[in-house]
C-alpha positions as CSV (number, residue, x, y, z in Angstrom):
1,Q,-10.2,14.8,9.7
2,V,-8.2,11.7,8.7
3,Q,-7.3,11.6,5.0
4,L,-5.6,8.8,3.2
5,V,-5.3,9.4,-0.5
6,E,-3.8,6.6,-2.6
7,S,-2.6,7.1,-6.1
8,G,-0.3,5.5,-8.7
9,G,-2.4,2.5,-9.7
10,G,-3.2,1.5,-13.2
11,L,-2.8,-1.2,-15.8
12,A,0.4,-3.2,-15.9
13,Q,1.6,-6.2,-17.8
14,P,2.8,-9.3,-16.0
15,G,6.4,-8.7,-15.0
16,G,5.9,-5.0,-15.0
17,S,6.2,-2.4,-12.2
18,L,4.1,0.2,-10.5
19,R,4.8,2.6,-7.6
20,L,1.8,3.4,-5.3
21,S,1.7,6.5,-3.2
22,C,-0.3,7.4,-0.1
23,A,-0.7,11.0,1.1
24,A,-1.7,11.1,4.8
25,S,-3.1,13.9,6.9
26,G,-5.3,14.5,9.9
27,F,-3.2,12.5,12.4
28,F,0.3,12.5,13.8
29,F,1.8,10.6,11.0
30,S,5.4,10.1,12.3
31,T,4.1,8.2,15.4
32,M,2.0,5.7,13.4
33,E,3.1,2.4,12.0
34,M,1.6,2.2,8.5
35,R,0.3,-0.6,6.3
36,W,-0.7,-1.4,2.7
37,Y,-3.7,-3.6,2.2
38,R,-5.3,-4.9,-0.9
39,Q,-8.8,-6.3,-1.8
40,A,-10.1,-8.0,-4.9
41,P,-13.8,-8.1,-5.6
42,G,-15.4,-10.9,-3.5
43,K,-12.2,-11.5,-1.6
44,E,-11.2,-10.7,1.9
45,R,-9.0,-7.7,2.5
46,E,-5.4,-8.8,2.7
47,L,-2.5,-7.2,4.6
48,V,0.4,-6.7,2.1
49,A,3.1,-4.8,3.9
50,T,3.8,-2.9,7.2
51,I,6.4,-0.3,8.0
52,D,7.3,1.0,11.4
53,T,7.5,4.7,12.4
54,T,11.1,5.1,11.4
55,G,11.0,3.0,8.2
56,R,13.7,0.7,9.5
57,R,11.5,-2.3,10.2
58,R,9.4,-3.7,7.3
59,D,7.2,-6.8,6.9
60,Y,5.6,-8.3,3.9
61,A,3.0,-11.0,3.1
62,D,4.6,-14.1,1.7
63,S,2.8,-13.6,-1.6
64,V,4.7,-10.3,-2.3
65,K,8.0,-10.9,-0.4
66,G,10.9,-10.2,-2.7
67,R,8.8,-8.3,-5.2
68,F,7.3,-5.4,-3.3
69,S,9.0,-2.8,-1.1
70,I,7.3,-0.4,1.3
71,S,8.9,2.9,2.3
72,R,7.9,6.2,3.9
73,D,8.9,9.8,4.1
74,N,7.8,11.3,7.4
75,A,8.6,14.9,6.4
76,K,6.3,14.6,3.4
77,R,3.7,12.4,5.3
78,M,3.9,9.9,2.5
79,V,3.9,6.1,2.3
80,Y,5.0,4.2,-0.9
81,L,4.7,0.7,-2.3
82,Q,7.1,-0.2,-5.0
83,M,5.7,-3.2,-6.9
84,N,8.0,-5.2,-9.2
85,S,7.5,-8.4,-11.1
86,L,3.8,-8.0,-11.0
87,K,1.5,-11.0,-11.4
88,P,-2.2,-11.2,-12.4
89,E,-3.0,-12.3,-8.8
90,D,-1.8,-8.9,-7.7
91,T,-4.9,-7.3,-9.3
92,A,-6.8,-5.5,-6.5
93,V,-7.7,-2.2,-5.0
94,Y,-4.8,-1.1,-2.8
95,Y,-5.2,0.9,0.4
96,C,-2.9,2.5,2.9
97,Q,-3.8,2.5,6.5
98,R,-2.6,3.0,10.1
99,S,-1.9,-0.3,11.8
100,L,-3.6,0.8,15.0
101,Y,-6.7,2.6,13.8
102,R,-8.6,1.1,10.9
103,D,-12.1,2.6,11.2
104,Y,-11.5,4.9,8.2
105,W,-10.6,3.8,4.7
106,G,-9.7,5.9,1.7
107,Q,-10.8,5.3,-1.9
108,G,-7.8,3.1,-2.7
109,T,-6.1,2.8,-6.0
110,Q,-6.9,0.2,-8.6
111,V,-4.1,-2.1,-9.8
112,T,-4.8,-4.3,-12.7
113,V,-2.2,-6.8,-14.0
114,S,-3.1,-8.3,-17.3
115,S,-1.7,-9.1,-20.7
């Protein structure tokens, strides 16, 4: 059974930082390109970041480029999203996901940026 368990969200002030984690199981993790998405209530789900199987190639949405950093640890079956210089518009539920298979979604982790 595929499991994607996100954690690390919470309340941060503008300009603050959070690190999100995703624990993956139930599939061959090291062969899968991974992504972080986010979704605010009433808004479309947005692709935030992508990392290839080795962690050497990373891509970001323009809205987070220079502020967020995606990484992975294949031995630990983990994906991370380091978020710096947070803005109120970063407020959303954040999800990790495989790039290729997107029929299953975890619970996500809530990130709220507010003063």
